[in-house]
Legacy VTK file of the C-alpha trace (Angstrom):
# vtk DataFile Version 3.0
C-alpha trace
ASCII
DATASET POLYDATA
POINTS 86 float
90.691 113.436 184.879
94.011 114.274 184.515
96.789 112.650 186.854
99.292 115.883 186.414
99.928 117.702 189.428
99.111 121.507 189.678
102.157 123.763 190.270
103.463 127.118 190.030
105.383 128.239 187.251
107.994 129.551 189.687
108.200 126.104 191.350
108.333 124.535 187.895
111.310 126.844 186.788
113.302 125.714 189.925
112.598 122.277 189.043
113.358 122.743 185.372
116.700 124.640 185.983
117.915 121.803 188.532
117.421 119.184 185.712
119.409 121.642 183.600
122.091 121.881 185.845
122.343 118.091 186.515
122.237 117.262 182.948
125.261 115.812 180.927
124.838 118.624 177.900
124.581 121.635 180.271
126.011 124.548 179.246
126.889 127.441 181.765
124.432 130.022 182.158
121.693 127.724 180.412
118.693 128.307 182.225
114.813 128.595 181.594
113.514 131.909 182.749
110.005 131.169 181.739
107.221 128.634 181.296
103.784 128.378 179.820
101.292 125.353 178.989
99.945 124.886 175.491
97.452 122.188 174.708
98.889 120.224 177.628
102.776 120.593 176.784
104.975 122.786 179.038
107.108 125.244 176.748
110.253 126.654 178.223
111.942 129.636 177.202
115.188 131.260 178.403
118.390 132.781 176.476
119.162 131.036 173.053
122.922 132.229 173.015
122.488 134.044 169.507
125.761 135.684 167.994
125.983 139.463 167.769
123.925 139.550 164.501
120.921 137.406 166.294
122.022 134.367 164.341
122.061 130.850 165.995
125.352 129.258 167.295
126.265 125.931 168.444
124.915 126.831 171.740
121.937 127.684 170.249
120.956 123.961 169.409
122.009 122.716 172.767
119.775 125.043 174.389
116.279 123.927 171.998
117.410 120.517 172.671
117.424 121.217 176.623
114.319 122.851 176.439
112.530 119.927 174.197
113.910 117.617 177.082
111.913 119.452 179.845
108.856 119.482 178.035
109.109 115.871 177.544
110.044 115.240 180.928
108.068 117.653 182.966
104.869 117.880 180.507
103.269 114.314 181.542
103.749 114.907 185.281
102.849 118.923 185.862
100.343 121.345 184.896
101.031 125.246 185.405
98.677 126.267 188.043
97.040 129.520 187.548
97.847 132.259 189.688
94.751 133.135 190.419
93.497 129.959 191.429
92.422 128.931 195.167
LINES 1 87
86 0 1 2 3 4 5 6 7 8 9 10 11 12 13 14 15 16 17 18 19 20 21 22 23 24 25 26 27 28 29 30 31 32 33 34 35 36 37 38 39 40 41 42 43 44 45 46 47 48 49 50 51 52 53 54 55 56 57 58 59 60 61 62 63 64 65 66 67 68 69 70 71 72 73 74 75 76 77 78 79 80 81 82 83 84 85
């Protein structure tokens, strides 16, 4: 049995966004807007700061690395609770 704490996606996003804001690599307006779980790994998504042509910028790499940090930090601790669970 898993020792992961079941948590709603909205609660998890609140935790994730606080971690983002407290992180030394935080960029203004960087935030996770959604999270899903795939094979036990939490996958965070949000704005990637692409340029006007839809190409990556320096900020894109920072956001990708932040979401990867969140996955590594939070996946061992939490599992996304289904909205339909009692």
